[in-house]
C-alpha positions as CSV (number, residue, x, y, z in Angstrom):
1,X,0.0,-0.1,0.0
2,X,1.6,3.3,-1.1
3,X,0.6,6.5,0.6
4,X,-2.0,7.7,-2.0
5,X,-3.8,4.4,-2.5
6,X,-7.5,4.9,-2.8
7,X,-7.2,8.5,-4.0
8,X,-8.6,9.4,-7.5
9,X,-6.8,12.1,-9.7
10,X,-8.3,13.5,-12.8
11,X,-5.6,14.7,-15.2
12,X,-7.0,17.2,-17.6
13,X,-3.6,18.5,-18.6
14,X,-1.3,17.7,-21.5
15,X,2.3,17.9,-22.6
16,X,4.7,17.6,-19.6
17,X,4.1,19.9,-16.5
18,X,0.6,18.9,-15.4
19,X,1.0,15.2,-16.7
20,X,4.4,14.7,-14.9
21,X,2.7,15.9,-11.7
22,X,0.0,13.2,-12.1
23,X,2.6,10.6,-12.9
24,X,4.2,11.2,-9.6
25,X,0.9,10.8,-7.8
26,X,0.3,7.6,-9.6
27,X,3.8,6.4,-8.5
28,X,2.5,7.2,-4.8
29,X,-0.4,4.9,-5.3
30,X,-3.2,7.2,-6.7
31,X,-5.5,6.1,-9.4
32,X,-5.0,8.7,-12.2
33,X,-7.5,9.1,-15.0
34,X,-6.6,11.3,-18.0
35,X,-9.6,13.2,-19.3
36,X,-8.9,13.5,-23.0
37,X,-10.7,14.8,-26.1
38,X,-12.0,12.2,-28.5
39,X,-10.0,11.5,-31.6
40,X,-6.9,13.3,-30.7
41,X,-6.4,13.3,-26.9
42,X,-3.3,14.6,-25.2
43,X,-1.3,16.5,-27.8
44,X,2.0,14.7,-26.6
45,X,0.7,11.5,-28.1
46,X,1.9,12.8,-31.3
47,X,5.0,14.6,-29.9
48,X,8.1,12.5,-30.5
49,X,11.8,12.8,-29.7
50,X,14.0,11.3,-32.6
51,X,10.7,10.2,-34.1
52,X,10.4,7.2,-31.6
53,X,6.8,5.7,-31.5
54,X,5.2,2.9,-29.7
55,X,2.1,1.8,-31.6
56,X,-0.1,4.7,-32.4
57,X,1.5,6.9,-29.7
58,X,4.9,8.6,-29.2
59,X,7.4,7.0,-26.7
60,X,7.4,10.4,-25.0
61,X,3.6,10.0,-24.3
62,X,4.4,6.6,-22.6
63,X,7.2,8.1,-20.5
64,X,4.9,10.7,-18.9
65,X,1.7,8.7,-18.7
66,X,2.6,5.1,-17.7
67,X,0.1,3.6,-15.3
68,X,-2.8,6.0,-16.0
69,X,-6.1,5.4,-17.5
70,X,-7.9,7.2,-20.3
71,X,-11.4,8.6,-20.3
72,X,-12.6,10.2,-23.6
73,X,-15.0,13.3,-23.2
74,X,-15.9,16.1,-25.4
75,X,-16.2,19.1,-22.9
76,X,-18.2,21.0,-25.4
77,X,-20.9,18.3,-25.6
78,X,-23.5,18.8,-22.8
79,X,-24.0,15.1,-22.0
80,X,-20.2,14.5,-22.0
81,X,-19.7,17.6,-19.8
82,X,-22.2,16.3,-17.3
83,X,-20.7,13.0,-17.2
84,X,-17.2,14.6,-16.3
85,X,-18.9,16.7,-13.7
86,X,-20.2,13.5,-12.1
87,X,-16.8,12.0,-12.2
88,X,-15.3,15.1,-10.6
89,X,-17.8,14.7,-7.7
90,X,-16.1,11.4,-6.9
91,X,-12.5,12.6,-7.4
92,X,-9.9,13.8,-4.8
93,X,-7.7,15.8,-7.0
94,X,-8.1,17.7,-10.4
95,X,-5.1,18.8,-12.4
96,X,-5.5,21.2,-15.4
97,X,-3.2,23.4,-17.6
98,X,-5.6,25.1,-19.9
99,X,-5.0,28.8,-20.5
100,X,-6.4,31.0,-17.8
101,X,-10.2,31.3,-18.0
102,X,-10.9,28.3,-20.2
103,X,-12.0,25.9,-17.4
104,X,-14.2,28.8,-16.1
105,X,-15.9,29.1,-19.5
106,X,-16.9,25.5,-19.6
107,X,-18.2,25.4,-16.1
108,X,-15.2,23.5,-14.6
109,X,-13.4,26.4,-13.0
110,X,-12.4,26.4,-9.2
111,X,-14.9,28.8,-8.0
112,X,-17.8,26.8,-9.7
113,X,-16.4,23.5,-8.4
114,X,-15.4,24.4,-4.7
115,X,-18.9,25.1,-3.5
116,X,-20.3,21.8,-4.8
117,X,-17.2,19.9,-4.0
118,X,-15.4,21.5,-1.0
119,X,-13.0,18.5,-0.4
120,X,-11.7,18.6,-4.0
121,X,-8.0,19.7,-4.4
122,X,-7.8,21.8,-7.7
123,X,-4.4,22.2,-9.2
124,X,-3.6,24.5,-12.1
125,X,-0.3,25.0,-14.2
126,X,0.0,28.1,-16.3
127,X,3.0,29.6,-18.1
128,X,3.1,32.9,-16.2
129,X,0.3,33.0,-13.8
130,X,-3.4,33.9,-14.3
131,X,-2.9,37.7,-14.0
132,X,-0.7,40.4,-15.7
133,X,0.3,41.1,-19.3
134,X,1.9,37.7,-19.8
135,X,-1.2,35.7,-18.8
136,X,-2.1,34.6,-22.3
137,X,1.4,34.2,-23.6
138,X,2.4,30.7,-24.7
139,X,4.0,28.9,-21.7
140,X,6.6,26.9,-23.6
141,X,9.8,25.7,-21.8
142,X,12.3,27.3,-24.0
143,X,10.6,30.6,-23.8
144,X,10.4,30.4,-19.9
145,X,14.1,29.7,-19.8
146,X,14.9,32.5,-22.0
147,X,12.7,35.1,-20.3
148,X,13.6,34.0,-16.7
149,X,17.3,34.7,-17.1
150,X,18.2,31.0,-16.9
151,X,19.6,30.8,-20.4
152,X,21.5,34.2,-20.1
153,X,23.2,32.8,-16.7
154,X,24.2,29.5,-18.2
155,X,27.5,28.9,-20.3
156,X,30.8,30.8,-20.4
157,X,31.1,34.5,-20.4
158,X,31.7,34.8,-24.1
159,X,29.0,32.3,-25.2
160,X,25.5,33.3,-26.2
161,X,22.5,32.5,-23.9
162,X,22.6,28.7,-23.5
163,X,19.4,26.8,-22.5
164,X,19.4,23.6,-20.5
165,X,19.4,20.4,-22.6
166,X,16.0,19.3,-21.2
167,X,12.5,20.7,-20.3
168,X,13.7,21.9,-16.9
169,X,10.8,24.5,-16.4
170,X,8.1,21.9,-17.1
171,X,9.7,19.3,-14.9
172,X,10.3,21.5,-11.9
173,X,6.7,23.0,-12.3
174,X,5.4,19.5,-12.2
175,X,7.4,18.9,-8.9
176,X,6.2,22.0,-7.3
177,X,2.7,21.2,-8.3
178,X,2.9,17.8,-6.4
179,X,4.4,19.6,-3.4
180,X,1.2,21.8,-3.2
181,X,-1.2,19.0,-3.9
182,X,0.2,16.8,-1.1
183,X,0.1,19.9,1.3
184,X,-3.6,20.3,0.5
185,X,-4.3,16.7,0.9
186,X,-2.7,16.7,4.2
187,X,-4.7,19.7,5.4
188,X,-7.9,18.1,4.0
189,X,-7.2,15.2,6.3
190,X,-7.5,17.6,9.2
191,X,-10.1,20.0,8.1
192,X,-12.2,18.1,5.3
193,X,-11.5,21.2,3.1
194,X,-9.7,20.9,-0.3
195,X,-8.2,24.0,-1.8
196,X,-6.6,25.4,-4.9
197,X,-2.9,25.0,-5.8
198,X,-1.6,27.2,-8.5
199,X,2.0,27.2,-10.1
200,X,3.5,28.8,-13.2
201,X,6.5,27.7,-15.2
202,X,8.0,31.0,-14.7
203,X,7.6,31.2,-10.9
204,X,9.2,27.6,-10.9
205,X,12.3,28.7,-12.8
206,X,12.4,31.8,-10.6
207,X,12.4,29.7,-7.5
208,X,15.1,27.5,-8.9
209,X,17.3,30.5,-9.1
210,X,16.7,31.5,-5.4
211,X,20.3,31.5,-4.5
212,X,21.6,33.7,-7.2
213,X,18.5,36.0,-7.3
214,X,18.7,36.7,-3.7
215,X,22.4,37.6,-4.1
216,X,21.5,39.9,-7.1
217,X,18.6,41.5,-5.1
218,X,21.0,42.3,-2.1
219,X,24.3,43.5,-3.7
220,X,23.1,46.5,-5.6
221,X,21.9,44.5,-8.7
222,X,25.6,43.6,-9.6
223,X,25.5,41.6,-13.0
224,X,27.2,38.3,-12.3
225,X,30.5,38.0,-14.0
226,X,30.6,34.6,-15.4
227,X,33.9,32.8,-15.9
228,X,35.5,32.9,-19.2
229,X,36.2,29.3,-19.2
230,X,35.0,26.4,-17.1
231,X,31.9,28.2,-15.9
232,X,29.6,26.3,-13.7
233,X,28.3,28.9,-11.2
234,X,28.3,32.6,-11.8
235,X,29.0,33.5,-8.1
236,X,31.3,30.6,-7.1
237,X,35.1,31.0,-6.8
238,X,37.8,28.8,-8.4
239,X,38.3,25.9,-8.7
240,X,34.5,25.2,-9.2
241,X,34.0,23.9,-12.7
242,X,34.4,21.2,-15.3
243,X,37.8,20.7,-17.0
244,X,39.4,18.8,-19.8
245,X,41.8,16.1,-19.0
246,X,44.2,14.1,-21.2
247,X,41.4,11.7,-22.1
248,X,38.0,13.2,-21.1
249,X,36.7,15.7,-18.4
250,X,36.7,16.0,-14.7
251,X,34.3,18.0,-12.4
252,X,35.9,19.8,-9.4
253,X,33.6,21.2,-6.8
254,X,34.1,23.6,-3.9
255,X,37.5,23.4,-2.2
256,X,40.6,25.4,-1.3
257,X,43.0,26.5,-3.9
258,X,45.7,26.3,-1.5
259,X,45.0,22.7,-0.8
260,X,44.6,22.0,-4.5
261,X,48.1,23.6,-5.1
262,X,49.6,21.3,-2.6
263,X,48.0,18.2,-4.1
264,X,49.1,19.3,-7.6
265,X,52.7,20.5,-6.1
266,X,52.0,23.8,-8.2
267,X,54.1,26.7,-7.0
268,X,52.1,29.0,-9.4
269,X,48.8,28.0,-7.8
270,X,50.4,28.2,-4.4
271,X,50.7,32.0,-4.8
272,X,47.0,32.5,-4.3
273,X,47.0,32.3,-0.6
274,X,44.2,34.9,0.0
275,X,40.8,33.3,-0.4
276,X,39.5,36.7,-1.7
277,X,41.6,36.2,-4.9
278,X,39.9,32.8,-5.5
279,X,36.9,34.7,-6.9
280,X,38.5,37.9,-8.2
281,X,41.3,36.0,-10.0
282,X,39.3,32.8,-10.8
283,X,39.9,33.0,-14.6
284,X,43.7,33.1,-13.9
285,X,43.4,30.3,-11.4
286,X,41.2,28.1,-13.6
287,X,43.7,28.5,-16.6
288,X,46.4,27.1,-14.3
289,X,44.2,24.2,-13.1
290,X,43.3,23.4,-16.7
291,X,46.8,23.3,-17.8
292,X,47.7,20.9,-15.1
293,X,44.7,18.5,-15.7
294,X,45.4,18.3,-19.4
295,X,48.7,16.3,-18.7
296,X,47.1,13.2,-17.3
297,X,44.1,11.0,-17.8
298,X,40.9,11.5,-15.8
299,X,41.4,8.3,-13.6
300,X,44.7,9.6,-12.5
301,X,43.3,12.8,-11.3
302,X,40.2,11.3,-9.6
303,X,42.3,8.8,-7.7
304,X,44.7,11.5,-6.6
305,X,42.0,13.9,-5.5
306,X,39.9,11.4,-3.8
307,X,42.9,10.3,-1.8
308,X,43.0,13.8,-0.3
309,X,39.3,13.9,0.0
310,X,39.1,16.8,-2.4
311,X,35.5,16.8,-4.1
312,X,35.6,15.7,-7.6
313,X,34.0,13.3,-10.2
314,X,34.3,11.9,-13.7
315,X,32.0,13.4,-16.3
316,X,29.8,10.5,-17.6
317,X,27.7,10.2,-20.8
318,X,24.6,8.0,-20.4
319,X,26.3,4.9,-21.7
320,X,29.1,5.3,-19.1
321,X,26.6,6.1,-16.4
322,X,24.3,3.1,-17.0
323,X,27.3,0.6,-17.1
324,X,28.5,1.8,-13.6
325,X,27.9,-0.3,-10.5
326,X,26.8,2.8,-8.7
327,X,23.9,3.3,-11.2
328,X,22.9,-0.4,-11.1
329,X,22.8,-0.2,-7.4
330,X,20.0,2.4,-7.6
331,X,17.7,0.0,-9.4
332,X,15.8,3.0,-10.9
333,X,14.8,1.3,-14.3
334,X,12.0,-1.0,-15.2
335,X,10.4,-2.8,-18.1
336,X,6.8,-2.0,-19.0
337,X,4.8,-4.5,-21.0
338,X,2.6,-3.1,-23.7
339,X,-0.6,-4.8,-24.8
340,X,1.1,-5.9,-28.0
341,X,3.5,-7.8,-25.8
342,X,6.4,-5.4,-26.6
343,X,8.4,-4.1,-23.7
344,X,9.7,-0.7,-23.3
345,X,12.4,0.3,-20.7
346,X,11.9,3.5,-18.6
347,X,12.6,5.0,-15.2
348,X,10.8,4.4,-12.1
349,X,9.9,6.8,-9.3
350,X,12.9,8.2,-7.6
351,X,11.1,7.9,-4.2
352,X,11.2,4.9,-1.8
353,X,8.5,4.5,0.8
354,X,9.3,2.2,3.7
355,X,12.2,0.8,1.5
356,X,10.0,0.1,-1.5
357,X,10.1,2.0,-4.8
358,X,6.9,2.0,-6.9
359,X,7.1,0.1,-10.2
360,X,4.1,0.6,-12.4
361,X,3.9,-2.3,-14.7
362,X,1.1,-0.8,-16.7
363,X,1.9,1.2,-19.9
364,X,0.3,4.4,-20.7
365,X,-3.3,4.0,-22.0
366,X,-4.6,3.9,-25.6
367,X,-6.8,6.9,-26.2
368,X,-10.2,6.1,-24.6
369,X,-9.1,2.6,-23.5
370,X,-10.7,2.9,-20.1
371,X,-13.9,4.9,-20.8
372,X,-16.2,2.0,-20.4
373,X,-14.6,0.7,-17.3
374,X,-14.5,4.1,-15.6
375,X,-18.1,4.7,-16.5
376,X,-19.1,1.5,-14.7
377,X,-16.7,2.1,-11.8
378,X,-18.2,5.6,-11.0
379,X,-21.7,4.8,-12.1
380,X,-21.7,7.3,-14.9
381,X,-23.9,5.2,-17.1
382,X,-27.0,7.2,-16.3
383,X,-25.8,10.1,-18.3
384,X,-26.5,9.8,-22.0
385,X,-23.4,9.4,-24.0
């Protein structure tokens, strides 16, 4: 029994942020029902990475929606809409990521539902919040990274703005949404009152930058002076960064330049005895470190630095990572069987509850696959189809 076993979650969202939140709730034991439009369903059914598909749907859709059920309903059709309202009356959580005002127009907004269903936890994801001049702007991950300052902060000083290589805004917003949903469910257990949870992609990415933004807000709005080379953090001193070695790369985290000079037996590094210079002269220091590290293989340097308890690591690609014993010990992958008998390999929940990690063996649903069974389970047959 996982913590959310017995709870019903209705997932009206599509793409990544909302569905990823629903996925985490499913991993915690909730029954998650995707409410999808007929014929097309969630738009991510057709959104592929490297054109990978599994049957009629994209592999990406399976990644985000494993273990869920699919219930088809045309929200513009009165009978379908009534059936959905009857389903909401029996649900614990509703997740939606329509543009602000859309759910209100069809009678499924929070204010319309909270009076009839006070125990419902109503969760919304937007791009930039529901108020202000950006409210109707497309909330897409790359746009959020670009507008939030994240892409501008990334990369070396002379490089153009550099986005993350994944959908960090969507993923982080999904995690924040789960945090709010679980908090409301906890309060509901005490008060019998649900509540509304709202998160925007922009606010999630701003929150992600809380360390550097707090620094900027309190130091006279000084623009961060990114390193010219080996940048990994705009406000951290040398030696922090990733460096090339003779045969690869090595990451060196926070530590004393003086200690590093002793380990490397470098008189040039040893001149930087004042910790204040580790930031003010970090480009010069990093150039010295880079020249030293290029002379030997990565394994030599990690062995040497580990022996002196100086924080460092190899820089893995995925093939190297998956082959490592450390990764295998995490046991974080699973094989999910499709109705066709084919298997796909994907990640499991990162959480362990009482020593157990959820492993949902059910693949993502075909569009409308569970409409009939959900209609029976929730006694929706009285509503004309």
